[in-house]
C-alpha positions as CSV (number, residue, x, y, z in Angstrom):
1,X,-11.8,-32.7,4.1
2,X,-9.1,-32.2,1.6
3,X,-5.6,-33.0,2.7
4,X,-3.1,-30.3,3.1
5,X,-0.3,-30.1,0.6
6,X,2.7,-32.2,1.4
7,X,3.0,-34.4,4.5
8,X,1.0,-33.3,7.5
9,X,4.0,-32.7,9.8
10,X,2.5,-29.6,11.4
11,X,2.7,-29.4,15.2
12,X,-0.4,-30.4,17.2
13,X,-2.6,-27.3,17.1
14,X,-3.4,-27.3,20.8
15,X,0.2,-27.6,21.9
16,X,1.2,-24.9,19.4
17,X,-1.4,-22.5,20.6
18,X,-0.5,-23.1,24.3
19,X,3.2,-22.5,23.5
20,X,2.5,-19.4,21.4
21,X,0.3,-17.8,24.1
22,X,2.8,-18.6,26.8
23,X,5.5,-16.7,24.8
24,X,3.1,-13.9,24.3
25,X,2.4,-13.7,28.0
26,X,6.1,-13.4,28.6
27,X,6.3,-10.5,26.1
28,X,3.3,-8.8,27.7
29,X,4.9,-9.0,31.2
30,X,8.2,-7.7,29.8
31,X,6.5,-4.7,28.1
32,X,4.5,-3.8,31.2
33,X,7.7,-4.0,33.2
34,X,9.6,-1.8,30.8
35,X,6.8,0.8,30.7
36,X,6.3,0.8,34.5
37,X,10.0,1.5,35.0
38,X,10.0,4.3,32.5
39,X,6.9,5.8,34.1
40,X,8.4,5.9,37.6
41,X,11.7,7.4,36.3
42,X,9.6,10.0,34.6
43,X,7.5,10.6,37.7
44,X,10.5,11.2,39.9
45,X,11.8,13.7,37.3
46,X,8.4,15.5,37.5
47,X,8.0,15.3,41.3
48,X,8.1,19.1,41.5
49,X,4.9,19.3,39.3
50,X,2.4,17.1,41.1
51,X,-0.5,18.1,38.8
52,X,1.4,17.0,35.7
53,X,0.6,13.3,36.2
54,X,-3.1,14.0,36.2
55,X,-2.9,16.2,33.2
56,X,-0.9,13.6,31.2
57,X,-3.4,10.9,32.3
58,X,-6.4,12.9,31.1
59,X,-4.6,13.5,27.8
60,X,-3.8,9.8,27.5
61,X,-7.4,8.7,28.1
62,X,-8.7,11.4,25.7
63,X,-6.3,10.3,22.9
64,X,-7.3,6.6,23.3
65,X,-11.0,7.5,23.1
66,X,-10.8,10.0,20.2
67,X,-11.6,7.8,17.2
68,X,-12.5,9.1,13.7
69,X,-13.6,7.4,10.5
70,X,-10.6,6.7,8.3
71,X,-10.5,8.6,4.9
72,X,-9.0,8.4,1.5
73,X,-6.2,11.0,1.1
74,X,-5.5,11.1,-2.7
75,X,-8.0,12.6,-5.0
76,X,-10.1,10.0,-6.6
77,X,-13.4,9.4,-8.4
78,X,-15.9,6.5,-7.8
79,X,-16.5,5.2,-11.3
80,X,-18.4,2.0,-10.4
81,X,-20.6,1.4,-7.4
82,X,-22.4,-1.7,-6.0
83,X,-23.9,-2.2,-2.5
84,X,-20.8,-4.1,-1.3
85,X,-17.9,-2.5,-3.3
86,X,-16.9,0.6,-5.1
87,X,-14.2,1.1,-7.8
88,X,-12.1,4.3,-7.1
89,X,-10.1,5.8,-9.9
90,X,-6.9,7.6,-8.8
91,X,-5.7,8.5,-12.3
92,X,-4.7,12.1,-12.5
93,X,-6.3,14.0,-15.4
94,X,-3.0,14.5,-17.2
95,X,-2.4,10.8,-17.3
96,X,-5.7,9.5,-18.6
97,X,-4.2,8.9,-22.1
98,X,-1.0,7.4,-20.9
99,X,0.0,4.2,-22.9
100,X,0.3,2.0,-19.8
101,X,-1.7,-1.0,-18.6
102,X,-4.0,0.0,-15.8
103,X,-3.3,-1.3,-12.2
104,X,-6.1,-2.5,-9.9
105,X,-5.4,-2.8,-6.2
106,X,-7.5,-5.2,-4.1
107,X,-7.1,-4.1,-0.4
108,X,-7.3,-6.5,2.5
109,X,-10.8,-7.5,3.5
110,X,-10.6,-8.4,7.2
111,X,-13.0,-6.1,9.1
112,X,-11.1,-2.9,8.4
113,X,-11.4,0.0,5.9
114,X,-9.8,-0.3,2.5
115,X,-8.1,3.0,3.0
116,X,-5.1,1.1,4.3
117,X,-3.7,1.3,0.7
118,X,-3.9,5.1,1.0
119,X,-3.1,5.1,4.7
120,X,-1.9,8.7,5.0
121,X,-0.5,11.5,2.9
122,X,3.0,10.3,3.9
123,X,2.4,6.5,3.6
124,X,0.3,5.6,0.5
125,X,0.6,2.4,-1.5
126,X,-1.5,4.1,-4.2
127,X,0.8,7.1,-4.4
128,X,3.9,4.8,-4.6
129,X,2.4,2.8,-7.4
130,X,1.4,5.9,-9.3
131,X,4.8,7.4,-8.9
132,X,6.5,4.3,-10.3
133,X,5.1,5.1,-13.7
134,X,1.9,3.0,-13.4
135,X,-0.1,6.2,-13.7
136,X,-3.5,4.6,-14.3
137,X,-4.4,3.3,-10.8
138,X,-7.6,2.0,-9.4
139,X,-8.6,0.4,-6.1
140,X,-11.7,-1.5,-5.0
141,X,-13.2,-0.1,-1.8
142,X,-14.9,-2.9,0.2
143,X,-18.0,-1.5,1.8
144,X,-19.2,-2.5,5.2
145,X,-21.7,-5.3,5.2
146,X,-25.4,-4.5,6.0
147,X,-28.5,-6.6,6.4
148,X,-29.1,-6.0,2.6
149,X,-25.6,-7.4,1.7
150,X,-25.3,-10.3,4.2
151,X,-25.8,-12.9,1.4
152,X,-23.1,-11.5,-1.0
153,X,-21.1,-14.4,-2.3
154,X,-17.6,-15.1,-3.8
155,X,-19.3,-14.9,-7.2
156,X,-20.4,-11.4,-6.5
157,X,-16.9,-10.3,-5.6
158,X,-15.3,-11.9,-8.6
159,X,-18.0,-10.3,-10.8
160,X,-17.2,-6.8,-9.5
161,X,-13.5,-7.4,-10.2
162,X,-14.3,-8.4,-13.7
163,X,-16.7,-5.4,-14.2
164,X,-13.9,-3.2,-12.9
165,X,-11.2,-4.6,-15.2
166,X,-13.5,-4.4,-18.3
167,X,-14.3,-0.8,-17.4
168,X,-10.5,-0.2,-17.2
169,X,-10.0,-1.5,-20.7
170,X,-10.2,-5.3,-20.4
171,X,-6.7,-6.1,-19.0
172,X,-5.0,-5.0,-15.8
173,X,-2.2,-5.5,-13.4
174,X,-3.7,-7.0,-10.3
175,X,-2.2,-6.1,-6.9
176,X,-3.7,-8.2,-4.0
177,X,-3.0,-7.4,-0.4
178,X,-3.7,-10.1,2.2
179,X,-7.2,-11.4,1.6
180,X,-7.3,-9.3,-1.5
181,X,-4.4,-11.5,-2.7
182,X,-6.3,-14.8,-2.6
183,X,-9.2,-13.1,-4.2
184,X,-6.9,-11.8,-7.0
185,X,-5.4,-15.3,-7.4
186,X,-8.8,-16.9,-7.8
187,X,-9.8,-14.3,-10.4
188,X,-6.6,-14.7,-12.3
189,X,-7.0,-18.4,-12.4
190,X,-10.5,-18.0,-13.8
191,X,-9.7,-15.1,-16.2
192,X,-6.0,-15.4,-17.1
193,X,-6.6,-13.4,-20.3
194,X,-7.6,-10.3,-18.3
195,X,-4.5,-10.2,-15.9
196,X,-1.3,-8.7,-17.2
197,X,0.7,-9.2,-14.0
198,X,-0.2,-10.5,-10.6
199,X,1.4,-9.0,-7.4
200,X,0.6,-10.6,-4.1
201,X,1.6,-9.2,-0.7
202,X,1.1,-11.0,2.6
203,X,-1.6,-13.1,0.9
204,X,-2.4,-16.6,2.2
205,X,-2.5,-19.1,-0.7
206,X,-1.5,-22.3,1.1
207,X,-3.5,-21.6,4.3
208,X,-1.8,-24.5,6.1
209,X,1.8,-23.8,5.4
210,X,4.2,-22.4,8.0
211,X,3.5,-21.7,11.7
212,X,0.4,-19.6,11.9
213,X,-1.9,-19.0,14.9
214,X,-4.9,-18.5,12.5
215,X,-4.2,-21.8,10.8
216,X,-3.7,-23.7,14.1
217,X,-6.9,-22.2,15.7
218,X,-9.0,-23.0,12.6
219,X,-7.6,-26.5,12.5
220,X,-8.4,-27.0,16.1
221,X,-11.9,-25.4,16.1
222,X,-13.2,-26.6,12.7
223,X,-11.5,-30.0,13.2
224,X,-13.5,-30.6,16.4
225,X,-16.7,-28.6,15.9
226,X,-16.9,-28.1,12.1
227,X,-18.4,-24.8,11.0
228,X,-20.7,-24.4,14.0
229,X,-18.6,-21.8,15.9
230,X,-18.3,-19.6,12.9
231,X,-22.0,-19.9,12.0
232,X,-22.8,-18.9,15.6
233,X,-20.6,-15.8,15.2
234,X,-22.4,-14.8,12.0
235,X,-25.8,-15.4,13.5
236,X,-24.9,-13.2,16.5
237,X,-23.9,-10.5,14.0
238,X,-27.3,-10.6,12.3
239,X,-26.1,-12.6,9.3
240,X,-22.7,-10.8,9.0
241,X,-19.3,-11.4,10.6
242,X,-18.9,-8.5,13.1
243,X,-15.8,-6.4,12.3
244,X,-15.4,-6.0,16.1
245,X,-15.0,-9.7,16.5
246,X,-12.3,-9.8,13.8
247,X,-10.5,-6.9,15.6
248,X,-10.6,-8.8,18.9
249,X,-9.1,-11.8,17.2
250,X,-6.2,-9.7,15.7
251,X,-5.5,-8.2,19.1
252,X,-5.5,-11.5,20.9
253,X,-2.9,-12.9,18.5
254,X,-0.4,-10.2,19.5
255,X,-1.7,-8.6,22.7
256,X,1.8,-7.2,23.4
257,X,1.5,-4.9,20.4
258,X,-1.8,-3.4,21.7
259,X,-0.4,-3.0,25.2
260,X,2.9,-1.5,23.9
261,X,1.0,1.0,21.7
262,X,-1.1,2.3,24.5
263,X,1.8,2.5,27.0
264,X,4.0,4.2,24.5
265,X,1.3,6.7,24.0
266,X,1.4,7.6,27.7
267,X,5.1,7.9,27.6
268,X,5.0,10.2,24.6
269,X,1.7,12.0,25.3
270,X,3.5,15.4,25.1
271,X,5.0,14.7,21.7
272,X,2.5,15.9,19.1
273,X,4.2,13.9,16.3
274,X,3.8,10.6,18.2
275,X,0.3,11.4,19.2
276,X,-0.7,12.1,15.6
277,X,0.9,8.9,14.3
278,X,-0.9,7.0,17.0
279,X,-4.2,8.6,16.1
280,X,-3.9,7.9,12.4
281,X,-3.2,4.2,13.1
282,X,-5.9,3.8,15.7
283,X,-8.5,5.5,13.5
284,X,-7.8,2.8,10.9
285,X,-7.3,-0.2,13.2
286,X,-10.2,0.4,15.6
287,X,-12.8,1.6,13.1
288,X,-14.1,-1.7,12.0
289,X,-16.7,-2.9,9.4
290,X,-18.7,-6.1,9.1
291,X,-18.1,-8.8,6.5
292,X,-21.0,-10.4,4.6
293,X,-21.8,-13.6,6.4
294,X,-22.3,-15.8,3.4
295,X,-19.0,-14.8,2.0
296,X,-17.2,-15.1,5.3
297,X,-18.5,-18.7,6.0
298,X,-17.5,-19.7,2.4
299,X,-13.9,-18.5,2.8
300,X,-13.5,-20.1,6.3
301,X,-14.7,-23.5,5.0
302,X,-13.1,-23.6,1.6
303,X,-9.8,-21.8,2.3
304,X,-8.9,-21.5,5.9
305,X,-10.2,-25.0,6.9
306,X,-10.1,-27.2,3.8
307,X,-7.3,-25.4,1.9
308,X,-8.9,-26.0,-1.4
309,X,-7.2,-23.2,-3.4
310,X,-3.7,-24.7,-3.2
311,X,-5.0,-28.2,-3.4
312,X,-6.7,-27.6,-6.8
313,X,-10.1,-28.7,-5.5
314,X,-11.7,-25.3,-5.2
315,X,-14.7,-24.7,-7.5
316,X,-16.7,-21.5,-8.1
317,X,-20.0,-21.8,-9.9
318,X,-19.1,-25.2,-11.2
319,X,-15.7,-24.1,-12.5
320,X,-12.5,-25.5,-11.0
321,X,-10.0,-22.8,-9.9
322,X,-6.8,-24.1,-11.5
323,X,-3.9,-22.0,-10.5
324,X,-1.9,-23.6,-13.3
325,X,-3.9,-21.4,-15.7
326,X,-2.1,-18.3,-14.3
327,X,0.9,-17.7,-16.7
328,X,1.5,-14.0,-16.3
329,X,4.5,-12.5,-14.4
330,X,4.0,-13.2,-10.6
331,X,5.5,-11.0,-7.9
332,X,5.4,-12.1,-4.3
333,X,6.1,-9.9,-1.2
334,X,6.3,-11.5,2.2
335,X,7.0,-9.9,5.6
336,X,9.9,-11.3,7.7
337,X,7.9,-10.7,10.9
338,X,4.4,-11.4,9.5
339,X,2.6,-13.5,12.1
340,X,-0.7,-13.4,10.2
341,X,0.6,-14.8,6.8
342,X,4.0,-16.5,7.2
343,X,6.1,-16.4,4.0
344,X,5.5,-20.1,3.1
345,X,1.8,-19.5,2.8
346,X,2.5,-16.9,0.1
347,X,5.5,-18.4,-1.7
348,X,3.6,-21.6,-2.2
349,X,1.8,-19.9,-5.0
350,X,4.9,-20.1,-7.2
351,X,4.8,-23.9,-7.2
352,X,1.2,-24.0,-8.5
353,X,1.0,-21.4,-11.2
354,X,1.9,-21.9,-14.9
355,X,4.2,-18.8,-14.8
356,X,7.8,-19.6,-16.0
357,X,10.3,-19.6,-13.1
358,X,12.1,-16.7,-14.7
359,X,9.0,-14.5,-14.4
360,X,8.4,-15.2,-10.7
361,X,9.8,-12.6,-8.2
362,X,10.2,-13.4,-4.5
363,X,10.9,-10.6,-2.0
364,X,10.9,-10.5,1.8
365,X,10.4,-7.1,3.5
366,X,11.6,-6.3,7.0
367,X,8.0,-5.8,8.1
368,X,5.1,-7.3,10.0
369,X,1.7,-8.0,8.3
370,X,0.3,-4.5,8.2
371,X,3.7,-3.0,7.6
372,X,3.7,-4.7,4.1
373,X,0.8,-2.4,3.0
374,X,1.3,0.8,4.9
375,X,4.8,0.6,6.5
376,X,7.2,3.4,5.4
377,X,10.2,1.0,5.0
378,X,8.3,-1.5,2.7
379,X,6.8,1.4,0.7
380,X,10.2,3.0,0.2
381,X,12.4,-0.1,-0.3
382,X,10.4,-3.0,-1.5
383,X,7.3,-1.9,-3.4
384,X,9.3,0.4,-5.8
385,X,11.4,-2.6,-6.9
386,X,8.3,-4.7,-7.6
387,X,6.3,-2.0,-9.3
388,X,9.3,-1.1,-11.5
389,X,9.2,-4.7,-12.8
390,X,5.4,-4.4,-13.3
391,X,6.0,-1.2,-15.2
392,X,8.4,-3.0,-17.5
393,X,5.5,-5.4,-18.5
394,X,3.0,-2.6,-18.9
395,X,4.3,-0.2,-21.5
396,X,3.9,-1.7,-25.0
397,X,6.7,-1.3,-27.5
398,X,9.1,0.4,-25.1
399,X,12.4,-1.0,-23.9
400,X,13.1,0.0,-20.3
401,X,16.5,1.6,-19.8
402,X,18.5,1.7,-16.6
403,X,18.1,5.5,-16.5
404,X,14.4,5.1,-16.7
405,X,14.3,2.6,-13.9
406,X,16.4,4.8,-11.7
407,X,14.2,7.8,-12.3
408,X,11.0,6.0,-11.5
409,X,12.6,4.4,-8.4
410,X,13.5,7.9,-7.1
411,X,10.0,9.1,-7.9
412,X,8.5,6.2,-6.0
413,X,10.6,6.7,-3.0
414,X,9.7,10.4,-2.9
415,X,6.1,9.5,-2.8
416,X,6.6,8.2,0.8
417,X,7.8,10.5,3.6
418,X,11.3,10.1,4.9
419,X,11.1,7.6,7.8
420,X,14.1,9.1,9.7
421,X,13.6,10.7,13.1
422,X,9.9,10.1,13.4
423,X,8.4,7.9,16.1
424,X,7.0,4.5,15.2
425,X,3.7,3.0,16.5
426,X,3.7,-0.7,17.4
427,X,1.3,-2.5,15.0
428,X,0.4,-6.1,14.4
């Protein structure tokens, strides 16, 4: 097993997990206590309407059970299709001839739909990117694994990225969210000539840095039993990693978010705005999709367990993945409350790339993990700044002026609904 970067001064994984879960239990108890108190106060206020509690309870149960398949909201065209991924073109007809480097978004790939980057008409990362002046926008849509695609490999994913960029003109701005981020990094290291800029959001690059439940649990499980538990999960899924198992893992990391979300739904069941926001999130979060088993086992062993990307020992098809080959502008967005990918796991990328320090941008959003990709605050305040910088590297022969930046910033902000006076839904 390859050593982690730096000295191994991480806490004992078992002790860390016990302590973490104990803190979570305290938070769960506190949330249940808060909601119970609010419920009884509300019940006393409604004592004159004894049938109201039953009505609200039925509405609550119905809202929790009513799940729909998440959809894309912006108009787009599938311009490349494979059994495991599709390339969607979000470029409006009037912008097809714009003299701007195309942008390709790689969504997270962790058992959920890729539509998180076009989460809703009010919260769309794609809309924000397009409004920033990067009018030629594409996104890869990771398709659910099937029996026919269970043996898809890392090579297959890198090839579909390469085919996409060649179809887009041969060079692109890469935006990688979460697992799409390490995939973008690997691609950029192997094909630096095809990447104009690299933007990573909530992406684990040094999988062992910082305090992380996922890193600690992988270290404990793989360190004692090797890959056997992961192979058993894939075997139980018929050769694929079940998306439902990934969802259960996410919920177990922060059970208080799940409990809070359901209890707040009960409290606000008569508020149609809150119920709709709840529905949109649950439709995306609970509608899971499987991950190709071969690909999943590869990433667990090589990245989560042995941390080979940051160590420089990762190879793909006999080629060493050297992050030092990446010399394009690098933009890094972390979340201050990201419990899935703590900031050190992302910011470690800057120490390994060949990009000059002056061309590396660090930014920390006031957000959790999912909030980095679909949160209103991050989309309004953090992404416009980063995409404005990407735009400056993407328009040949044009000098960006302060007025132009301000105009695009306002346009980007307008692409996301005003977050004021609308209820929030607790999310991991």
